[in-house]
Jmol script that loads the backbone (N, CA, C; Angstrom):
load data "model"
ATOM      1  N   UNK A   1       0.769  -1.695   0.091  1.00  0.00           N
ATOM      2  CA  UNK A   1      -0.193  -0.059   0.332  1.00  0.00           C
ATOM      3  C   UNK A   1       0.594   1.551   0.271  1.00  0.00           C
ATOM      4  N   UNK A   2       1.917   1.358   1.114  1.00  0.00           N
ATOM      5  CA  UNK A   2       2.873   2.762   1.096  1.00  0.00           C
ATOM      6  C   UNK A   2       3.534   3.138  -0.557  1.00  0.00           C
ATOM      7  N   UNK A   3       3.641   2.263  -1.398  1.00  0.00           N
ATOM      8  CA  UNK A   3       4.135   1.606  -2.833  1.00  0.00           C
ATOM      9  C   UNK A   3       3.235   2.498  -3.512  1.00  0.00           C
ATOM     10  N   UNK A   4       2.581   2.431  -3.444  1.00  0.00           N
ATOM     11  CA  UNK A   4       0.860   2.645  -4.179  1.00  0.00           C
ATOM     12  C   UNK A   4       0.213   3.657  -3.777  1.00  0.00           C
ATOM     13  N   UNK A   5       0.180   4.255  -2.657  1.00  0.00           N
ATOM     14  CA  UNK A   5      -0.297   5.458  -2.460  1.00  0.00           C
ATOM     15  C   UNK A   5       0.057   6.996  -2.812  1.00  0.00           C
ATOM     16  N   UNK A   6      -0.377   7.799  -3.232  1.00  0.00           N
ATOM     17  CA  UNK A   6      -0.648   8.943  -3.787  1.00  0.00           C
ATOM     18  C   UNK A   6      -1.152   9.389  -3.025  1.00  0.00           C
ATOM     19  N   UNK A   7      -0.469  10.798  -2.182  1.00  0.00           N
ATOM     20  CA  UNK A   7      -1.341  11.589  -1.712  1.00  0.00           C
ATOM     21  C   UNK A   7      -1.838  12.386  -2.786  1.00  0.00           C
ATOM     22  N   UNK A   8      -3.268  13.724  -2.402  1.00  0.00           N
ATOM     23  CA  UNK A   8      -4.417  14.435  -2.694  1.00  0.00           C
ATOM     24  C   UNK A   8      -4.340  15.640  -1.923  1.00  0.00           C
ATOM     25  N   UNK A   9      -4.098  16.309  -2.245  1.00  0.00           N
ATOM     26  CA  UNK A   9      -4.047  17.898  -0.807  1.00  0.00           C
ATOM     27  C   UNK A   9      -5.394  18.104  -0.529  1.00  0.00           C
ATOM     28  N   UNK A  10      -6.509  18.280  -0.309  1.00  0.00           N
ATOM     29  CA  UNK A  10      -7.703  18.388   0.506  1.00  0.00           C
ATOM     30  C   UNK A  10      -7.964  19.813   0.825  1.00  0.00           C
ATOM     31  N   UNK A  11      -8.741  19.972   1.435  1.00  0.00           N
ATOM     32  CA  UNK A  11      -9.694  20.893   2.544  1.00  0.00           C
ATOM     33  C   UNK A  11      -9.331  20.271   3.756  1.00  0.00           C
ATOM     34  N   UNK A  12      -8.532  21.344   4.909  1.00  0.00           N
ATOM     35  CA  UNK A  12      -7.883  21.341   5.699  1.00  0.00           C
ATOM     36  C   UNK A  12      -9.731  20.418   6.513  1.00  0.00           C
ATOM     37  N   UNK A  13      -8.823  19.624   8.154  1.00  0.00           N
ATOM     38  CA  UNK A  13     -10.195  19.130   8.791  1.00  0.00           C
ATOM     39  C   UNK A  13     -10.820  19.956   9.562  1.00  0.00           C
ATOM     40  N   UNK A  14     -11.747  20.629   9.457  1.00  0.00           N
ATOM     41  CA  UNK A  14     -12.293  21.039  10.651  1.00  0.00           C
ATOM     42  C   UNK A  14     -12.536  20.821  12.644  1.00  0.00           C
ATOM     43  N   UNK A  15     -11.982  20.029  12.739  1.00  0.00           N
ATOM     44  CA  UNK A  15     -11.711  19.722  13.495  1.00  0.00           C
ATOM     45  C   UNK A  15     -10.541  19.167  14.642  1.00  0.00           C
ATOM     46  N   UNK A  16     -10.181  19.008  15.738  1.00  0.00           N
ATOM     47  CA  UNK A  16      -9.818  18.716  17.026  1.00  0.00           C
ATOM     48  C   UNK A  16      -8.371  17.381  16.225  1.00  0.00           C
ATOM     49  N   UNK A  17      -7.655  17.292  16.320  1.00  0.00           N
ATOM     50  CA  UNK A  17      -6.565  15.736  15.893  1.00  0.00           C
ATOM     51  C   UNK A  17      -6.320  15.564  17.361  1.00  0.00           C
ATOM     52  N   UNK A  18      -5.766  14.253  17.712  1.00  0.00           N
ATOM     53  CA  UNK A  18      -4.796  13.289  18.571  1.00  0.00           C
ATOM     54  C   UNK A  18      -4.525  12.120  18.250  1.00  0.00           C
ATOM     55  N   UNK A  19      -2.930  12.695  17.912  1.00  0.00           N
ATOM     56  CA  UNK A  19      -2.402  11.755  17.527  1.00  0.00           C
ATOM     57  C   UNK A  19      -1.107  10.645  18.580  1.00  0.00           C
ATOM     58  N   UNK A  20      -0.880   9.529  18.552  1.00  0.00           N
ATOM     59  CA  UNK A  20      -0.316   8.472  19.180  1.00  0.00           C
ATOM     60  C   UNK A  20       0.873   8.252  18.531  1.00  0.00           C
ATOM     61  N   UNK A  21       2.353   7.679  19.671  1.00  0.00           N
ATOM     62  CA  UNK A  21       3.090   7.512  19.058  1.00  0.00           C
ATOM     63  C   UNK A  21       3.452   6.343  20.197  1.00  0.00           C
ATOM     64  N   UNK A  22       4.471   5.506  19.409  1.00  0.00           N
ATOM     65  CA  UNK A  22       6.152   5.156  20.182  1.00  0.00           C
ATOM     66  C   UNK A  22       7.166   5.867  20.732  1.00  0.00           C
ATOM     67  N   UNK A  23       7.610   6.349  21.896  1.00  0.00           N
ATOM     68  CA  UNK A  23       9.111   6.656  21.874  1.00  0.00           C
ATOM     69  C   UNK A  23       9.460   5.972  20.701  1.00  0.00           C
ATOM     70  N   UNK A  24      10.155   4.974  21.383  1.00  0.00           N
ATOM     71  CA  UNK A  24      10.325   4.350  19.827  1.00  0.00           C
ATOM     72  C   UNK A  24      10.858   3.449  19.118  1.00  0.00           C
ATOM     73  N   UNK A  25       9.668   4.277  17.851  1.00  0.00           N
ATOM     74  CA  UNK A  25       8.957   3.793  16.486  1.00  0.00           C
ATOM     75  C   UNK A  25      10.220   4.138  16.032  1.00  0.00           C
ATOM     76  N   UNK A  26      10.961   3.631  15.084  1.00  0.00           N
ATOM     77  CA  UNK A  26      11.984   3.991  14.669  1.00  0.00           C
ATOM     78  C   UNK A  26      11.527   4.852  13.243  1.00  0.00           C
ATOM     79  N   UNK A  27      10.173   4.534  12.751  1.00  0.00           N
ATOM     80  CA  UNK A  27       9.551   5.080  11.842  1.00  0.00           C
ATOM     81  C   UNK A  27       8.340   6.097  11.701  1.00  0.00           C
ATOM     82  N   UNK A  28       8.448   6.206  12.607  1.00  0.00           N
ATOM     83  CA  UNK A  28       7.503   7.207  13.418  1.00  0.00           C
ATOM     84  C   UNK A  28       7.656   8.128  14.003  1.00  0.00           C
ATOM     85  N   UNK A  29       8.154   9.731  13.501  1.00  0.00           N
ATOM     86  CA  UNK A  29       8.393  10.814  15.154  1.00  0.00           C
ATOM     87  C   UNK A  29       7.586  11.161  15.110  1.00  0.00           C
ATOM     88  N   UNK A  30       7.736  11.629  16.886  1.00  0.00           N
ATOM     89  CA  UNK A  30       7.143  12.866  17.149  1.00  0.00           C
ATOM     90  C   UNK A  30       6.764  14.048  15.435  1.00  0.00           C
ATOM     91  N   UNK A  31       7.545  14.310  14.853  1.00  0.00           N
ATOM     92  CA  UNK A  31       7.566  15.298  13.983  1.00  0.00           C
ATOM     93  C   UNK A  31       7.456  14.841  13.127  1.00  0.00           C
ATOM     94  N   UNK A  32       7.061  13.518  12.955  1.00  0.00           N
ATOM     95  CA  UNK A  32       6.144  13.357  11.758  1.00  0.00           C
ATOM     96  C   UNK A  32       4.446  14.078  12.301  1.00  0.00           C
ATOM     97  N   UNK A  33       4.131  12.839  13.260  1.00  0.00           N
ATOM     98  CA  UNK A  33       2.936  13.164  13.954  1.00  0.00           C
ATOM     99  C   UNK A  33       3.014  15.012  14.182  1.00  0.00           C
ATOM    100  N   UNK A  34       3.548  15.445  14.296  1.00  0.00           N
ATOM    101  CA  UNK A  34       3.200  16.987  14.878  1.00  0.00           C
ATOM    102  C   UNK A  34       2.906  17.915  13.368  1.00  0.00           C
ATOM    103  N   UNK A  35       3.219  16.763  11.805  1.00  0.00           N
ATOM    104  CA  UNK A  35       3.057  17.353  10.566  1.00  0.00           C
ATOM    105  C   UNK A  35       1.265  16.938  10.296  1.00  0.00           C
ATOM    106  N   UNK A  36       0.479  16.277  11.087  1.00  0.00           N
ATOM    107  CA  UNK A  36      -0.752  16.596  10.753  1.00  0.00           C
ATOM    108  C   UNK A  36      -1.299  17.803  11.151  1.00  0.00           C
ATOM    109  N   UNK A  37      -0.581  18.679  11.516  1.00  0.00           N
ATOM    110  CA  UNK A  37      -1.475  19.641  12.091  1.00  0.00           C
ATOM    111  C   UNK A  37      -1.168  20.521   9.960  1.00  0.00           C
ATOM    112  N   UNK A  38      -0.474  20.546   9.705  1.00  0.00           N
ATOM    113  CA  UNK A  38      -0.854  20.992   8.056  1.00  0.00           C
ATOM    114  C   UNK A  38      -2.461  20.904   7.627  1.00  0.00           C
ATOM    115  N   UNK A  39      -2.904  19.116   7.662  1.00  0.00           N
ATOM    116  CA  UNK A  39      -3.957  19.068   8.019  1.00  0.00           C
ATOM    117  C   UNK A  39      -5.442  19.525   8.237  1.00  0.00           C
ATOM    118  N   UNK A  40      -5.054  20.573   9.001  1.00  0.00           N
ATOM    119  CA  UNK A  40      -6.286  20.405  10.385  1.00  0.00           C
ATOM    120  C   UNK A  40      -6.613  21.972  11.048  1.00  0.00           C
ATOM    121  N   UNK A  41      -6.846  22.397  11.281  1.00  0.00           N
ATOM    122  CA  UNK A  41      -7.131  23.880  11.194  1.00  0.00           C
ATOM    123  C   UNK A  41      -7.900  23.832  12.360  1.00  0.00           C
ATOM    124  N   UNK A  42      -8.184  22.778  13.623  1.00  0.00           N
ATOM    125  CA  UNK A  42      -8.275  22.453  14.624  1.00  0.00           C
ATOM    126  C   UNK A  42      -7.443  22.677  15.912  1.00  0.00           C
ATOM    127  N   UNK A  43      -7.654  22.623  17.004  1.00  0.00           N
ATOM    128  CA  UNK A  43      -6.430  21.796  17.946  1.00  0.00           C
ATOM    129  C   UNK A  43      -5.572  20.940  17.405  1.00  0.00           C
ATOM    130  N   UNK A  44      -4.316  20.169  17.805  1.00  0.00           N
ATOM    131  CA  UNK A  44      -3.576  19.335  17.732  1.00  0.00           C
ATOM    132  C   UNK A  44      -2.781  18.616  18.770  1.00  0.00           C
ATOM    133  N   UNK A  45      -2.792  17.176  19.434  1.00  0.00           N
ATOM    134  CA  UNK A  45      -2.720  16.963  20.446  1.00  0.00           C
ATOM    135  C   UNK A  45      -1.999  15.670  20.008  1.00  0.00           C
ATOM    136  N   UNK A  46      -0.098  15.706  20.512  1.00  0.00           N
ATOM    137  CA  UNK A  46       0.836  14.430  20.007  1.00  0.00           C
ATOM    138  C   UNK A  46       0.762  13.720  22.091  1.00  0.00           C
ATOM    139  N   UNK A  47       0.976  12.586  22.001  1.00  0.00           N
ATOM    140  CA  UNK A  47       0.972  11.901  22.653  1.00  0.00           C
ATOM    141  C   UNK A  47       2.251  10.987  22.754  1.00  0.00           C
ATOM    142  N   UNK A  48       3.589  10.847  22.598  1.00  0.00           N
ATOM    143  CA  UNK A  48       4.893   9.572  22.303  1.00  0.00           C
ATOM    144  C   UNK A  48       4.422   8.529  23.806  1.00  0.00           C
ATOM    145  N   UNK A  49       4.282   7.832  23.633  1.00  0.00           N
ATOM    146  CA  UNK A  49       3.913   6.378  25.115  1.00  0.00           C
ATOM    147  C   UNK A  49       4.815   5.424  24.506  1.00  0.00           C
ATOM    148  N   UNK A  50       5.851   4.523  25.677  1.00  0.00           N
ATOM    149  CA  UNK A  50       6.424   3.597  25.538  1.00  0.00           C
ATOM    150  C   UNK A  50       6.226   2.590  24.146  1.00  0.00           C
ATOM    151  N   UNK A  51       7.108   2.242  23.964  1.00  0.00           N
ATOM    152  CA  UNK A  51       6.659   1.477  23.240  1.00  0.00           C
ATOM    153  C   UNK A  51       7.388   1.881  21.539  1.00  0.00           C
ATOM    154  N   UNK A  52       7.542   1.012  20.803  1.00  0.00           N
ATOM    155  CA  UNK A  52       7.704   1.089  19.109  1.00  0.00           C
ATOM    156  C   UNK A  52       6.674   1.372  18.725  1.00  0.00           C
ATOM    157  N   UNK A  53       7.047   0.583  17.526  1.00  0.00           N
ATOM    158  CA  UNK A  53       5.363   1.029  15.993  1.00  0.00           C
ATOM    159  C   UNK A  53       4.330   0.281  16.541  1.00  0.00           C
ATOM    160  N   UNK A  54       4.558   0.110  17.642  1.00  0.00           N
ATOM    161  CA  UNK A  54       3.503  -1.119  18.272  1.00  0.00           C
ATOM    162  C   UNK A  54       2.863  -1.029  19.347  1.00  0.00           C
ATOM    163  N   UNK A  55       3.209   0.680  19.783  1.00  0.00           N
ATOM    164  CA  UNK A  55       3.290   0.194  20.963  1.00  0.00           C
ATOM    165  C   UNK A  55       1.728  -0.055  21.512  1.00  0.00           C
ATOM    166  N   UNK A  56       0.861   0.310  21.366  1.00  0.00           N
ATOM    167  CA  UNK A  56      -0.478   0.006  21.618  1.00  0.00           C
ATOM    168  C   UNK A  56      -0.135  -1.923  22.234  1.00  0.00           C
ATOM    169  N   UNK A  57       0.450  -2.693  21.701  1.00  0.00           N
ATOM    170  CA  UNK A  57       1.102  -3.488  22.805  1.00  0.00           C
ATOM    171  C   UNK A  57       1.535  -3.166  24.517  1.00  0.00           C
ATOM    172  N   UNK A  58       2.167  -2.482  24.414  1.00  0.00           N
ATOM    173  CA  UNK A  58       2.384  -2.074  25.934  1.00  0.00           C
ATOM    174  C   UNK A  58       1.543  -0.734  27.099  1.00  0.00           C
ATOM    175  N   UNK A  59       1.334  -0.169  25.807  1.00  0.00           N
ATOM    176  CA  UNK A  59       0.487   1.547  26.700  1.00  0.00           C
ATOM    177  C   UNK A  59      -0.562   1.288  26.107  1.00  0.00           C
ATOM    178  N   UNK A  60      -1.627   0.487  25.900  1.00  0.00           N
ATOM    179  CA  UNK A  60      -2.426   0.248  26.135  1.00  0.00           C
ATOM    180  C   UNK A  60      -3.546   1.111  26.797  1.00  0.00           C
ATOM    181  N   UNK A  61      -3.290   1.370  27.569  1.00  0.00           N
ATOM    182  CA  UNK A  61      -3.982   1.610  29.305  1.00  0.00           C
ATOM    183  C   UNK A  61      -3.106   3.465  29.576  1.00  0.00           C
ATOM    184  N   UNK A  62      -2.464   4.105  29.196  1.00  0.00           N
ATOM    185  CA  UNK A  62      -1.934   5.058  28.711  1.00  0.00           C
ATOM    186  C   UNK A  62      -2.678   5.463  28.284  1.00  0.00           C
ATOM    187  N   UNK A  63      -3.002   4.908  26.616  1.00  0.00           N
ATOM    188  CA  UNK A  63      -3.751   5.656  25.528  1.00  0.00           C
ATOM    189  C   UNK A  63      -5.125   6.111  26.390  1.00  0.00           C
ATOM    190  N   UNK A  64      -5.789   5.067  26.401  1.00  0.00           N
ATOM    191  CA  UNK A  64      -6.636   4.730  26.677  1.00  0.00           C
ATOM    192  C   UNK A  64      -7.926   5.943  27.814  1.00  0.00           C
ATOM    193  N   UNK A  65      -6.369   5.666  28.873  1.00  0.00           N
ATOM    194  CA  UNK A  65      -6.949   7.544  29.496  1.00  0.00           C
ATOM    195  C   UNK A  65      -7.001   8.223  29.024  1.00  0.00           C
ATOM    196  N   UNK A  66      -5.262   8.740  29.032  1.00  0.00           N
ATOM    197  CA  UNK A  66      -5.221   9.928  27.622  1.00  0.00           C
ATOM    198  C   UNK A  66      -6.746  10.019  26.906  1.00  0.00           C
ATOM    199  N   UNK A  67      -7.264   9.413  26.080  1.00  0.00           N
ATOM    200  CA  UNK A  67      -8.382   9.245  25.754  1.00  0.00           C
ATOM    201  C   UNK A  67      -9.925  10.074  26.228  1.00  0.00           C
ATOM    202  N   UNK A  68      -9.571   9.493  27.082  1.00  0.00           N
ATOM    203  CA  UNK A  68     -10.757   9.280  28.308  1.00  0.00           C
ATOM    204  C   UNK A  68     -10.717  11.044  28.651  1.00  0.00           C
ATOM    205  N   UNK A  69      -9.747  11.466  29.224  1.00  0.00           N
ATOM    206  CA  UNK A  69     -10.172  13.133  29.542  1.00  0.00           C
ATOM    207  C   UNK A  69      -9.505  13.813  28.212  1.00  0.00           C
ATOM    208  N   UNK A  70      -9.139  13.682  27.571  1.00  0.00           N
ATOM    209  CA  UNK A  70      -9.590  14.105  26.368  1.00  0.00           C
ATOM    210  C   UNK A  70     -11.267  14.370  25.971  1.00  0.00           C
ATOM    211  N   UNK A  71     -11.890  13.508  25.815  1.00  0.00           N
ATOM    212  CA  UNK A  71     -13.688  13.230  25.664  1.00  0.00           C
ATOM    213  C   UNK A  71     -13.544  13.960  26.396  1.00  0.00           C
ATOM    214  N   UNK A  72     -13.099  13.580  28.031  1.00  0.00           N
ATOM    215  CA  UNK A  72     -14.301  13.996  28.341  1.00  0.00           C
ATOM    216  C   UNK A  72     -13.973  15.789  29.286  1.00  0.00           C
ATOM    217  N   UNK A  73     -12.889  16.432  28.368  1.00  0.00           N
ATOM    218  CA  UNK A  73     -12.917  17.765  27.783  1.00  0.00           C
ATOM    219  C   UNK A  73     -13.592  18.757  26.810  1.00  0.00           C
ATOM    220  N   UNK A  74     -13.451  17.685  26.107  1.00  0.00           N
ATOM    221  CA  UNK A  74     -14.223  17.720  24.970  1.00  0.00           C
ATOM    222  C   UNK A  74     -16.025  17.538  25.091  1.00  0.00           C
ATOM    223  N   UNK A  75     -16.709  17.961  26.366  1.00  0.00           N
ATOM    224  CA  UNK A  75     -18.471  17.781  26.938  1.00  0.00           C
ATOM    225  C   UNK A  75     -17.933  18.365  27.437  1.00  0.00           C
ATOM    226  N   UNK A  76     -17.090  18.853  28.250  1.00  0.00           N
ATOM    227  CA  UNK A  76     -18.012  20.070  29.272  1.00  0.00           C
ATOM    228  C   UNK A  76     -17.270  21.476  27.884  1.00  0.00           C
ATOM    229  N   UNK A  77     -16.404  21.191  27.100  1.00  0.00           N
ATOM    230  CA  UNK A  77     -16.663  22.677  25.731  1.00  0.00           C
ATOM    231  C   UNK A  77     -17.823  23.015  25.516  1.00  0.00           C
TER     232      UNK A  77
END
end "model"
wireframe off; spacefill off
backbone 0.3
color backbone group
């Protein structure tokens, strides 16, 4: 899929985004995740968690806790 993917610039998203990554991921850095700001006119939150590209295997609980906090904040706004 990566070999045949072609990016098509579109209208930026009109919502907040949250991106998660693994601190030890050799393929996707925090900078890569921050580039989502170019596709978004809302807030961008980036959280780096312990683990590699498959960080969710060891960081599921912290990731879910972040998601819960984000959703709680969204409901208050």
